[in-house]
Every structure is written in C-alpha cells, then in structure tokens.
N, C-alpha and C positions, 0 to 999 in steps of 0.2 A: 054459577059454579055452586055445586051443593056444599052445604055447610057440614062436611063430614068430620068425625073425630077418629083419628088413626090410633090404633093400639100398636105399639112397637115392643117386641120382646127382646130384651137385651139393652144395656145402657151404656156401651162404650163410645168410642169416637165415631163409629158409623151411625150409631143411634143418633148422636148429638147432630151430625151433619143432615140426617134425615129429617129431625126436628126443624132445623133451620130452613130447609127447602119447603117443608109443609107450612111454616110460618109465612114465607114468601107467597104462598098460594092462599093465604088467609084460612088455613085449615088447622084445627087443633090436634095435640098429640098427648097420649098417655104412655109413659115408659112403665114397663113391668120388668124388674131385675132382681136378682138375688144378692146384689152388692149394694149395701146402703150408701156407699160413697160414689156409685155410678156418675160419671160426669154428665151423661145425657140428661139427668134430672134438671140441670140448669138452663136447659133449652125447652123443655116440654111444658105443656100447661099443667101436667099433673104426674106424680110419681108414686108407683107403688113398690114397695120392697117386700119380696117373698120368694120363697123356693118355688122351683119351676113345677114342682109336684104337690104344691099346696092348693088343694081343690077350693078351699074356701076363698082364698086371695085371688085365685084364678077367676072364680066367679064374680068377684067385685071387680076385677078388670074387665071382663066380658061385658058387664052392665054399663060400663062407661064409654064404650067404643062402637063404631060402626063397621070398621073392617081392621083386620090385624095382619101385621107382617113381622119380619124378625131381622135382626142384624147379624146374627151368626147361626150356623146350622146344627149346632150340637144341643138344641133344646130337645127334650124327650119328645118322640113322635106321639106318645099317648097324650101329652099336654097339647099339642097342636091339634090332634084329632078331636079331643074334647072341645077345644075352643071352636072348631069348625062347626060343630053341631049346633052352634048358637050364633056365631059371626063368622063370615067368610074369612078364612085364612089365605093369604096371597104372597108368594106362591103356595099351591096347596100343599097339605101334610105329606102326600104321597112322594112328592119331589124331594123333600126333606128326608124321607125314609130311605130313598135310594142313594142320595148324595152323602149322607152322614156315615156311611159304611163304604170303605174303600173298594171291597171286592165287588159289592153290588153296583157301584158306580163304574168300574172298569167293565164288567159284564154288560152294563146297559150300553155304554159307549161302543163296545165291540158289536152289539146287536144292531146298532145304527150304521153298520159297515164303516166305522171310523177307527183309525189306527190309534193304539196305545202301545206303550212298551210292553214287552212279555212279562207276565206275572203268574203267580200260583197262590193258592190259599195255604196258609201255614197253621196247623192246629196243634202240632207237637214237634218235638225236636227231630224226630225220624223224618218229618216232611222236608226239614232243611237239608238233612243228609241226602235225600232222594233227589233234591233239585239244585245240586251244586252247580249245574250248567248256567243258572241264572246269576251266579256270582262272578264278577263284581255286581252287587246289587244294593238295594236298600230295603231292610226289613221294617215295616210300618205296622203299627196297631191298626185295625180295621175300623175302630171307633175312636173318636176324640183325636187329639194330637194336631197341632198347627204351629207354625214358625219353627219346625225342627223337633218338636216335642213328640215323644213316642216314636222316634225313628232311630234305625241302627244301621250305620253305613258298614257293608261287609265288603272289603277290598279284595280279599283273598279267602281260600277256604280255610286257612289256619285261624282266621278271625272268629270262626265258629266255636273254637276251643274256649275263647275268652267271653263268649256271649252268655250272659246271665240275665234271663228274662223269665217272667211268669207267663206260663202256658195256660193259664186259666182264661187268658185273653186270646182272641183270635187275631192272627196277623196275615199280611200280604207280603209276599216278597216279590220286588219289582226289579227287572234286569236294568242295570245302568246302561246309558247310551254314551257315545262320544258328543258330548253336548257342544253345539255351536252357538245357539242362542235360545232365550226364552222370551216369550212375548204373551200378551193377552188380548182377547177380543171381549169388549164390553158391549152388550147388547141388551135393549129394553124391548120386551114383547108386550104389545098391547091386545093381541089377539092373533088368529091364524094368519101367518105370512104378513102381519102387520109389525115391523120392526123398526127400531131406530138403532143403527149400529155404528158405533164410534170406530174412528180410525184405530189400527192396531197399535198397541203400546209395548214398547220394548223394556224389558226389565232385567235387573241385575240383583242377585241376592248375595248376602254375606252372612255367614253361620246359619244358612237355611232361613234367614228372615229377608223379605224384600228390603232393599236399600235404596235403589235408583229406578225410576221410571222415566221414559221420555216418549215424545211424540213429535214428528212421525218416527216409526220404527225403520231401522235400516234392514229391510228384509225385501227378497225378491217379490215381485208383484204376483207371480203365479202362486206362491206359497199363501200370500196374504188373502187372495181371492178364495183359495180353497178353505183356509181358516175361517172366513166369514161365512161361507156355505156351510161348513161343519157346524158352526155356532148356531146358524138358522135351523139346521136340521134338529139339533139338540133341544133347543129351545121349544120347537113345534112338536117334537116328539113327546116332550114332558108336559105339553100343554102349559106352559109356563107363563104367568103374568108377572110382570116387574122386571127389574134389572138383574141380569145373570152375567157372570163372568166365566170365561173359558180359558184355562191356562194351557199354553202350549210349549212344546220342545220342538227344536229344529236340531238334527244331528249333523256330523261333519259331511254326509252325503246328501244333504238337503232334503232328508225325509222328515215329514211332519208327523207329530204325536200329540194327541190330547194328554195332558198331565192330570189336571183336576178340573171339576166343575165347582165353582162357588155359587150357591143359590141365593144370591144377595148382592148388594152393592160391595165394591171390592177396593182394597188398599190401592192398587195400581190405578184405579180410576179417580183418585183424588184430584189429579190435575185437570179433570174435565170441568171442575168448578170454575177455573180461570180460563181454560183453553177453548170452551165451547159456549154457545148461546144458552145451552140447556145442560145442566150437569147430569151425571149418572144418578144423583140423589133426587133431583127434581123429576127426572123422567120415571124413576121408580115410583114416586109418589103419584105422579099422573096416571100411570098404568094401573096401580092397585085400586085407585079411586074412581076409574072409568072416565078419566078426563081424556080430552081430544089430544091425539098425537101431534106434536109441533115439528116442523121442519128442523133438523139438526144441522147446525153450522159450526165449522171450526173457525175460531177467531184468531188464535195464536198457535204456533208450535210452543211446546213447553217441556220442562223437566221438573222431576219432583225427587226431593230427598226425604226418606224416612229418618226422623230424629229418634234415636234409640237411647234408652237410659239416661246415664249422666250428661249426655250431649245436650239434653234440653236446657241444662243450666246456663251454658254459654249462649244458646240461640235466644234465650230470654232477655239477654242484655245487649244483643246486637241492634244496630239501626238498619233498616231496610230501605231500599230504592223502590221506585214506583212500579217496577216489573217484578218485584218479589213479594210473595204473600206467605206470611208466616201463620201457621195454625198451631196453637197450643191446646192440647186435648183437655187440660185442666185436671189431670189425674193427680191425687193427693200424694201418692207414694211413688217415688222413682225407684224402679227395680231394673237390673241388669236384663238386656233383650226385651225389655217392655217398650212398646211404640208410645212415645210421649207427645209426638207432634209431627209435623211435616212443613217443608218449605217447598213452594212451587215457584219457579222462575219461568216467565214467559218471554218470548221474543217479540218485542214491539218494534 
C-alpha cells in the first residue's frame, strides 16, 4: 500500500470520519479548514486553518499532500481548480461546479434522462409570478444552503405576498410532490463501471434536517433497482472517483425522482460504519488513493439517529449497550439545528 498523504478540505464530522478511515489504512491526513475549532483537527496528522481563497495558505496545503478531497461541496470552484493544477482533486472540480449550483445539477440529471421534480430558474420576482403553476413549491438559493437554509416553502400563491428575499442571488423554484418516502443510494466509484453500491437507506427529516436513517429501506424492489441504476449512470457520466450520495423522492403514485446529488460521503451513510465490512468513508479513501476495490458485505441491519443541538447533552450522559454506537463530533459550541453527533443501533 502506498504511503500517501491525503489532503481534506473541510474539518467537520465528515472530515473527522474520513481521517479515522485513513488512519485504519495507515495513511496520513492534512485538514484544511477556515474554522479554527474544526473538530477534524483532532483526528488528522496536521491541521491548517485558513480562508478557502487564501492562495498562500492553499499552496502550503498543496505542498504537504499527494491527493486532495473535500467533505462538503461549497468550497469555491476556483480553489479546487487551483489545487488540481498541482495535485489531483478527487472527485474532480468540474463535479463540484455542477453540484454546488442547484439549477446546473437539475439540468445535468435531466440530460441523463433521469427524472427530477419540475423546476424553473428564478432571477426576479416577475419569474415567480409567471410560474405560479409550480406552487405549492420550494424556492431555494441556487448556491449554498443546506439543512433547510436558503429555502422558502410556498404553500399557496398568497405566500408570495409575504416573501421578502434578495434577488441579487439566483434561485430555483421546485414543484412540491405528494411525498411518500425519501431514501438515498450511496455508491463508491473506483473507475468506469467499477462501483461499490450500498443497500438503499431510508431517511426521515425533521425541520428539513435528516433525523433518522435505516437499512434496509422499506421500498419496492423495482424502485430500488431503478435507483441503483440511476446512481451508477450519474457517477459514470460525471467520471466520478470516490463516494457519492444520490438522494431520492418517491411520490404517492410510486414515481421516482432524484432530489439532490451530494459529491461526498453523506450523513445518511454514517450507519455504514457499523452495518458493513467497509464504510462509505473507507471506500472513499480507497477510491481516491487508487487502492483496490474490496467486496462489500452487509453485516447488520441498522438504524441511525442524528443528534441535534442541545440533545447532545443527554446523550453524553447515557450508558450504551453492545449494539449501540454513539459518535460525539466534539464540536465546541452547541447550536440549534447543528448536528452534534449520531447514534447507530445495529440488529445483532
């Protein structure tokens, strides 16, 4: 096994878990993050704190690593493109450029002949008035925004009267569906048609934040087969290397839609750490470092609970049984709607 040093942009819980997987494979990690308190620094071999547009700090980071990846998609494309001129960024920067913009992402998915909800670009208020047929809908910023941030639910046309937003940003209006279920497919791509595909994971959200995930998903086999096929098509079309998550909706008529693409390891896949022989994090490290694909085996069925905000206080005091795995992300500040940890329960 080559002694590579992996550079990771972003220092949250996903970065922490990537560092732990790299350590398991005897690989070193360097975290680059703009948060001086980033918890991933506690698991990395080295930590550099700097702005993502600080070219001097970025060059320092480049000099210390062999390959670069990222734990969240909102890193400036220009930064990823600069790094990629010196050290390979995986997945490649063009993936990030598509996925960090909701309109580009939806257009890309549709060009793959894959279904999404109906949507339209919104640049000014008149665009909203001209597309009332998509209400009920959700108005979202095209860039940034996660866990419900930058999103405005429009239940009826009268909601437009109370909408106070800054149209200097670009938005997308997505038609709401009669939602039956949400689930995700997590896939690691090592090369063309060389995939490790995890069993579908069923998800439940509260306040637009993922709260519960479980495997196996209670979903029709035909839908699951289609979802796996779509995930493989998306990953191959993007020429993706690493772990990717495709989030899906099923409506009341059992129609399947791609909701979002996450070009990274994903919150819903935390349970893969305990449910599979190889987690989504280890598979990502293996893929970006050019290591051999290993056979993926599910060991346990499992459920995962996200621990949000003040909930972490009571979880830190609990005693756990041998089928419960508590992960504390070690974030210094407790904030409302902030993911502070998770609990995975496996069926032994």
